[in-house]
N, C-alpha and C positions, 0 to 999 in steps of 0.2 A: 220445109215449107210443112205439112202436114205435122210434125211432128212438134210445131210453135203452137197450129191449132189444136194439138192435144193438150199442150202443159196447158195454152188459156181455159179451154175446159175442165180438167182437172182442178185448175186454182181457182177458178170460179168461187165454187161451191164453199173448197175451204177458206177462203177469205171472209164470204159473209157467214158461216159460222162462228167465224175469231170478234167478226161484229156484229151477231145475235147476242154472243156472249157476254161482251161487253156494256150491255145494256144495261142501265141501274132500275131496282124500281122502288118509288120513292118510301123514303123511311117513316116510319109512323111517328105523328107528332107526339110529342112527349107534352104538350097544353094542354089544360084540360076543356075539354069542350067544352059550348054551352047548354048541350041537353046529358051531359053528362047528369047522373042522379050526383044530389049531395048525400053524404055520408048522415049516417042516423042509428038509431040508437038499434032497429033491427038486424045491422049488418051483422053475416055469421062471424063469431070469435074465432081465434087460432088456433083451438084448438078442437073446430069438427074435421070432419074428413074434406070436406068441400072448399077447402080453401089450402093454401100454400103457406107455410110459416116461412119467414124471415130463416138465414143460415145462421147457427152459433155454429161457432168458428172452435173448432180443438187442438188440444196440442197434445202432445207425449207424455202418459202417464207412467213410472216404474210400474213393471210387471206385467205389461199387456203383449200379448199374442197377435200377431198377423195370421189373418186365415188362408192368404197365401201360401204362408211357408210352413201350413199345419198340414193342408191338404198332400196326399202325396206320404205323406211322412208316415214313418214304422212304429206301429205301436209293440211294448214290449209288456210282459205280466213279470210280476215279480222275481223271476228267479232271470231277468233276464233274456228269454227266449224271444223271439220274435214272435206277436201271433196274428198279426193283421197288418193293414195300412186305412190311411185315413181318407175314403173317396171325396164325403161331402160333409158339410158342417153346415146343421139347418139352425136358421134363426128364426126369433119370434116377433109381431107386427113390431114391438120396440125394439129390435135390435139386439137383442141378447143370443147368446146362444144355447140352444134348446138340445140340440143331439151330433151326433158325429154318426156318420155312415163309415163304416168297417167295413172292408172286402178282405174275407178270408180263403181263402185256398186258393184254389186255381193256380192256372199259370199264365204268365202275361195276359191277366184279365180272364182268361177263356176259364170256364166252369166255377168262376168266384161268386163267393156264395155272400151278399151283404146285410149288414145287422146293423139296427140303427139301436145306440148306446145314447142317456142321457148324458148329454156333456158333462157334468158336474161330477161324476163317475172315472171319465180324464182326471190323471195327477200328470201336470205339464211342465216338466221343469227343464232347465238348462244345465248342461255336461259341463267341467270345468273346460271346458273348448270354446263353451260358448253355442256348443250345439242343439237345438231341442230334443226332448227326449220326453215322450209320452209314454205313460203307465194306465196298465190297465186291469186289476186285480182280479182274471179271470184266466183262462186254458184256451188253446186254440180249440180243442173239443168243445167246449163250453159254446162257444161262439157259434162253429158247425151246428151244435143243435139249435141254436136260438131260432126265433120266426126272424125269418128274409123280409127285408124289407123290400117295397117297392110303393114306386111313388103315385099316390093318387090322383088322377085327372078331374079336374073341377069343369 
């Protein structure tokens, strides 16, 4: 009998939680209300920062690169030596790539020196096997001597 009481005592809160989780909130009305202001010529345009623009759909274009595939990729110089790897890609407000943060030296991320280079200074191509090849016309020593990249907190 004590087992039945114990089971009932533990089941009641569990059932109440399930019932509570199934309660619904009313969906917002999609019909305009009588108090909604009418559109006017002073309504902000879609180019201001206060409004959200409707999405513009995009389709793949030839010669594009995925940042998820570039991050972690080895960077090589003209001699074919690996001089670092891409840790980050920095985007501008309009979405274009501004810089690549390259990690140089270190072991398993320890003691690594990070430098930012203009993205346009990278030559990105594919080899005969379809693998990404990222080239930078510099040496590992020059990257180690470059100013270290640090994120500025805003």
